[in-house]
N, C-alpha and C positions, 0 to 999 in steps of 0.2 A: 453434448448436453451441458458441460461446464461452461462452454462459451455462450450458450444460450442464456444460462442463468446470470452470467456476468453482464450481458447486454441488458437484461431486464432490470438488474439491480441498479444499473447506471442510468436507465431511462428516466428522464424527468420531463413531464409535459411542459410545453412552452405556454406561458400565459398569453391571452389575447390582450393586445394593447390598443388603446384608443387615444388618438390625439387630434387636435384641431389645428389646421394650418392656416396660412394667410398672412398678409403683411399688416403692419400697424401704421397708422398715420401719426404724424408728429404735430399735435395741436398747439405746442408751445412755440412754434416758429412764427413770429409776428410779421415777418417779411415774406410770407408765402404768396406765391403768384396766383392771381384770381382771373379767371376767364370771364369775358362779358357774358351776360345772360343769353344772348342769341347764340353764341358759340356753344354754351352748355346745352342749350336746347337742341342744337343741330347734332352735337355728339350723342346726346341721349337718344334722339330719334334714330340715328344711324345704328346705335347699339341695339335698340329695340328691334329694328328691322332685321339686323343680323341674327338676333336670337330667335325671332319668330320664323325666319326663313330656314335657320339651321337646326331648330329644336327637333324636327322629325329625325334628322340624322343623329342627333345626340341620343334620343330615345332608342333608336335602332342600335347604336353603339352599346348602350347599356344592356339591351336585350342580348346582344352578341356576347358581351362579357359575362352575363349571368349564365348563358348556355355553356360557355367555356368552363365556368366554375363548376357547373353541374357535371360536366364531363370529367372533371378532375376528382370527383368524389365517388367512392366505391359504394356507399350505402344508397338505398332508395327507400324513402318513407312510405311508398305506396305499393311496394312489390317485394316479395320474399326472394332473396338471392342466396345462392350457395357459396359458402366460403370453405376452403379446404384446410383441414388440420395439418399444420406443418410439424409441430413437435409438442411434447408434453414434459412436465417436470414436477416432481413431488415437492411440495413446500412444507407440509406438515403431515402428521399421521392420517389426516382426513381431508387435506386440501391439496389441490393440484393447479398447476399453471398450464393454460392451453394457448398456444400461439397459432393463429389462423392467418393464411396468406391470401393476397389478392394482387391485382395488377400493380407492379412496383412503381408505376408512374403516377399512381393516385394516392390520395389521403382517404382515411376512413370517413371523415366528415362529421365529427362530433364537436359540439360546443362544450364549454364548462358551465354547469355540470349536467350533461345529458347522458342518456344510456341507449342501449339498443335492445331489440327484442329477438329472442331465439325461439325456435319451435322444433318439435320432434314428433314423429308419428306415434300415435297411441291407439292402434287398432282401428276399428270401424264402428260407426253408429248403426242404429236399427235399419237404416235405409241402405247400408252398405257403403256409405261415404266415409272417407278417412277422417279420423279424429286426431287432434294434436294437443300436446301440452305446450304452453307458451310461458316463457319466463323472461323478465328483464335482467340485464347485467350491465355493469359499468366497467369498461376496459380500464386497465391500469397502465397501459402503454401511452407514450407521448402522442397527443392528438395530432401533432404535425408529422408523425412517422408515416412513411410511404411503404405500401406493400404488405403490411402486417398489423395485427392488433392482438393484445394479450388479455385473456380473461382469467381471473383468480376465482376458483370455484370450490366451495366446501361441499364435499360429497356426503349427503345424508343417507342413512340406510333405507329410508322410505321416500327419498326425494326422487320423483319421477324424472325431472330434467337433469339433476346432478348425476343420477345413475346412468342416464343416457350419455352424458359427457364422459363419464368414467369408462364407458364401454368403447369409446372411439379409439381408433388407431390412426397414425399418420397416413394421410391420403383420403380419409373419410371426410364427408362434408356435413355442415350444419346450415340450416336455413336461417337467415338473419334479415331483419328489416329495421329501418330507423333513419335518422336518429329520433329518439323520443325526448323532447326537452323537459327537463325537471326544473331546477332552479337555474335561472340565467345569471351567472355570476359576472359582475363587472368590477374592475379594480377600485378599491376604496369605497365600495358601496356601504360598508359599515366600518366603524372604528375598531370593533372587536367582535370576532366570531367565535362562539363556543360550539364545540362538537361533542356529541355523545354517540359512540359507535359500539356495536357488539358483533363479534365474529367477522364474517365477510362484509358486514356493513361498513367496514373501513374503506371500501373501494371508492365511493363518491367523495368521501372526506379527503382521501389522498389526492384525488383529481384536483380538488379546490386548493388543498395545501400547497401542492407543487406549482399551481398556477400563480398563487400569491408570492411564494418564495422565489420564483423564477423572474418575477417582474420587479426591478429595482425601484420603480415608481409607485409600487403598491405598499402602503404602510400599515396594512391591516394586521392587527394582533390576532393570534390564534391560540385557543386553549382546547385541547383534546382530552376527553375522558374515554378510555378504551377498555371495555369489559370483555373478559373471556372466561372459559371454564377453568383452564389451568395455564401455567406459563408456556407449556408446549403448544397451546392453541393460539397464541398471539401471532397473528399474521404480519409479516413485513416489519417486525420489531427492529431488526438491525437497520433497515432503511429509515424508519421513523426516528430512531436514536441519532443517526448521523445528521438528519435534517434538523432535529432539535438542538444538537450540539453546535451546529454551524449557523443557526439562525436564532437570535435572541427573541424574536417576536413569535416563536413557536414554543409552547409549553405542552408536554405530554404527561398524562397520569394514567398508569395501568392499574387495573384491579382484576383479581381472579377469584373464582368461587372456591377453588381447591389449591391453596398456596403450598409450595414445597418448603422445606426447611431453610433453603438459601434464598427464598423469595424476599425481595426488598420493596415491592410495591404494595398496593392496597389489597385488602381481602374482603370478599363478600360483594353483594350487589351494590350498585351505585345508589347512595342515599341522598336525602335532601342536604345533609351536612356536607357531603362531598361536592354536590352541585354548587352550594353557596360558596364554598372555599375555592373550588377549582374553575368556575366559569365566571364570565363577566356579569355584573349585576344587571337587572332589568333596566333598559333605557331605550330611547329611540335609535341610538347608535349601536345597539346590540342585536345580534342574530344568533339563535341557537339552532343547530342542525342535528337531526336525530335519524339514525339508521341502524336497524338491527332486527333480530327475530321478533315475531309478534308479541311474545310474553314480555320482552324488554320494552318494546314500544308502549304497550299498555301501562307498564309500571312507570315509565319515564314521562311520556307525553300524551298518552292516549293514542289509539290507532286512528287511521284515516277513516273518513266517512264511507258509507256503503257505496257511494258513487265515485269513490277514489279521490274526492276533493280532500283538502287538508283537515276539515272537521274542527271540532273544538279541542282546545288544549286542556288536558287533565293530568292526573298523576303528580309526580314530584315537581315538574316544571310549573304547574299551576300553583302548587303550594309555595313555591319559591318566588312567585310574583310575576312570572312571565305571561304575556298575553299572546293571542293568535298572531298578531303582527310581528312578534319577536321570535316565533318558532316556525321552522320548516321541517316537515316529515318526508323523508325520502321513501 
């Protein structure tokens, strides 16, 4: 178990890097060699003939590459698949870490920042057909890891899915489908990203934080406000502290409802004053991400619309001047 926890603590997702290749012409060379027009036309025609005759093979090669990529991915967006529980570890008094295993030659298949869906049986309906409870979760393991993924889950007394997870033993299986794309992060998409997380809402934030910090070409600044009930409820605090200490572009501010005598962070709910002081000011180069329990979402940004689209921005973020284009609700 100790070995398992050490591996999880060291795991840092690898960011997706995008680059454009190709040679560059030197337009400053006044003595450049020029071909006659007829030669250019002949070469151009030959190139066109080669492309037209070979393009079916190129398309076929792309299709083969796409199929091979799909075979290397463990998830299926259209089909529920069983993943076996390998091990569990207690992270806090009400939060557990669950490691699920699969084919060690495959990757899970998640982008930054996407999630997966889990489902568990919940009796039968009036017609005798099985009913299920379905919940989304964001893994905290490296997206490039092969053969396993880790879920950090807070177990609520009335939580149907979290209680189901808590009842699992190594060797049991959970049905999973995905990925479900949320915010598609790309390096340097914004100069400054602000984050407001509550409880286990830290998981998509951590996915993006590690993607940014892992990429030396990503200069994005990150400001995280992380709210919890008590200091003992702060998930992955040691990991966040290490990341903030070693990366000057990451700033983390903790606040708790019930501070202890030795607590040195903030106390109480996240207020407008905390947002103004701790997050980047509203601008076209600013993005604010929000993830947490419904009560917090309503207070900070407003909940999503009934059709699960982003909906209007309300609450503290609206008061602070942020618009719908500047806010993303997980």
